[in-house]
Every structure is written in C-alpha cells, then in structure tokens.
C-alpha positions in Angstrom: 0.0 -0.1 -0.1 1.2 3.4 -0.7 2.5 5.6 2.1 0.4 8.7 0.8 -2.9 6.9 1.9 -4.1 8.4 5.1 -6.6 6.2 7.1 -6.1 8.1 10.4 -9.8 9.4 10.2 -11.3 6.2 8.8 -14.1 4.4 10.4 -13.8 0.7 10.8 -16.9 -1.2 9.5 -18.8 1.8 8.2 -20.2 -0.1 5.2 -20.5 -3.5 6.7 -23.7 -5.2 6.6 -24.6 -8.5 8.3 -25.7 -11.3 5.7 -29.2 -11.1 7.4 -29.7 -7.7 6.1 -28.2 -8.3 2.7 -30.6 -8.3 -0.1 -29.4 -10.6 -2.9 -31.2 -9.8 -6.2 -32.8 -12.7 -8.1 -33.0 -12.4 -11.9 -36.1 -14.0 -13.6 -36.1 -15.3 -17.3 -37.9 -12.8 -19.3 -40.6 -15.2 -20.2 -41.3 -16.0 -16.6 -41.1 -12.3 -15.4 -43.6 -11.3 -18.2 -46.1 -14.1 -17.2 -46.2 -13.5 -13.6 -45.9 -9.6 -13.9 -49.0 -9.9 -16.2 -50.9 -12.0 -13.7 -49.8 -9.5 -10.7 -51.0 -6.6 -12.8 -54.4 -8.2 -13.5 -54.8 -9.0 -9.7 -53.3 -5.6 -8.7 -50.6 -7.5 -6.5 -47.0 -6.8 -6.2 -45.0 -9.0 -8.2 -42.7 -9.9 -5.3 -45.7 -11.3 -3.3 -46.8 -13.3 -6.3 -43.3 -14.9 -6.6 -42.9 -15.3 -2.9 -46.3 -17.1 -2.7 -45.3 -19.5 -5.6 -42.0 -20.3 -3.8 -43.4 -20.8 -0.5 -46.0 -23.3 -2.0 -43.0 -25.1 -3.7 -41.1 -25.2 -0.5 -44.1 -26.8 1.3 -44.4 -29.3 -1.4 -40.7 -30.1 -1.2 -40.9 -30.6 2.5 -43.9 -32.8 2.3 -42.1 -35.3 0.0 -38.9 -35.2 2.2 -36.6 -33.1 0.0 
C-alpha cells in the first residue's frame, strides 16, 4: 500500500452489513417475469408477493415429500 494513503480518520466497519440484512437480487427469465408480471397486474398485486407465494408453496411441497 502506498505511504500517501491516510486512514487516520477512517471508520472501521462503516459499510459493513450483516448477511441477514443483505438483499441478494434474483433475476428471472424474461418469459417468466412477463407471465407473472401480467398476472400480478391483473390482480393488482405486487410481483414480489406473487413470486414469494409461489416459492413458499413449492417449499411446502418439497418438505412434504422429504426433500
């Protein structure tokens, strides 16, 4: 590291975020996003709510069959 860097006023951990608070983006295929966006729009529901509901049901099914 170069000597001219001055960290004397630095604050350790200023930008640290615990993993629990970190939002990781999930990218949907265009076809899937378009399909569910349309369904959400028709029902006037947020797309995130639609996708989360589907994933919760999938999770319940997988648990039921022991996966």
